[in-house]
C-alpha positions in Angstrom: 33.7 17.6 8.2 33.3 14.4 6.1 29.9 13.2 5.2 28.7 10.0 6.8 28.9 6.9 4.6 25.8 5.1 3.6 25.3 1.6 5.0 24.4 -0.7 2.1 22.6 -4.1 2.2 22.6 -6.5 -0.7 19.5 -8.3 0.7 17.6 -5.0 1.0 18.6 -4.1 -2.5 17.1 -7.4 -3.7 13.9 -6.7 -1.8 13.6 -3.3 -3.4 14.3 -4.6 -6.9 11.8 -7.4 -6.4 9.2 -4.9 -5.2 9.8 -2.7 -8.2 9.3 -5.6 -10.5 6.1 -6.6 -8.7 5.0 -3.0 -9.0 5.4 -3.1 -12.8 3.5 -6.3 -13.0 0.6 -5.1 -11.0 0.5 -1.8 -12.9 0.4 -3.8 -16.2 -2.5 -5.9 -14.9 -4.4 -2.7 -13.8 -3.8 -1.1 -17.2 -5.1 -4.2 -18.9 -8.5 -3.8 -17.3 -11.0 -2.8 -20.0 -13.6 -1.0 -17.9 -12.4 2.6 -17.3 -14.2 3.0 -14.0 -12.8 -0.2 -12.5 -9.3 0.6 -13.9 -9.5 4.0 -12.3 -10.6 2.6 -9.0 -7.8 0.1 -8.9 -5.2 2.8 -9.9 -6.4 5.1 -7.2 -6.3 2.3 -4.6 -2.8 1.3 -5.8 -1.3 4.8 -5.8 -0.3 4.9 -2.1 1.5 1.6 -2.5 3.3 2.9 -5.6 4.3 5.9 -3.6 5.6 3.8 -0.7 8.0 1.8 -2.8 9.2 5.0 -4.4 9.9 6.5 -1.0 11.7 3.3 0.1 13.9 3.3 -3.0 14.8 6.9 -2.8 15.4 6.7 0.9 17.8 3.8 0.4 19.6 5.6 -2.4 20.1 8.7 -0.4 20.7 7.3 3.1 21.5 3.6 2.6 20.1 1.0 5.0 18.9 2.6 8.2 16.9 1.7 11.2 13.8 3.0 9.4 14.3 0.8 6.3 12.9 -2.4 7.7 9.8 -0.7 9.1 9.2 1.1 5.8 9.5 -2.2 3.9 7.2 -4.0 6.4 4.5 -1.3 5.9 4.9 -1.7 2.1 4.6 -5.5 2.3 1.5 -5.4 4.5 -0.1 -2.8 2.1 0.6 -4.8 -1.0 -0.7 -8.0 0.5 -3.9 -6.2 1.6 -4.3 -4.7 -1.9 -3.9 -8.1 -3.5 -6.5 -9.6 -1.3 -9.0 -6.8 -1.6 -8.7 -6.3 -5.4 -7.9 -9.9 -6.4 -4.8 -9.1 -8.5 
């Protein structure tokens, strides 16, 4: 039996790429913090968001655009916005 083809979405790929670039920028800002305790606090708080975009990206590469893709990205967007507000990055 043939494997099911992945459904691709250029718009969703752009969102993922944009999110990955934003992730790099925020990580760079966190790593630029001089105080070790504060940097550690920010890194710990940002780790779940970093994990979320990794899951979204690998899910898209493996399965393509699915019903779950939009909800995963929405959760990521809400989390990153909340992080930016709370940690003023």
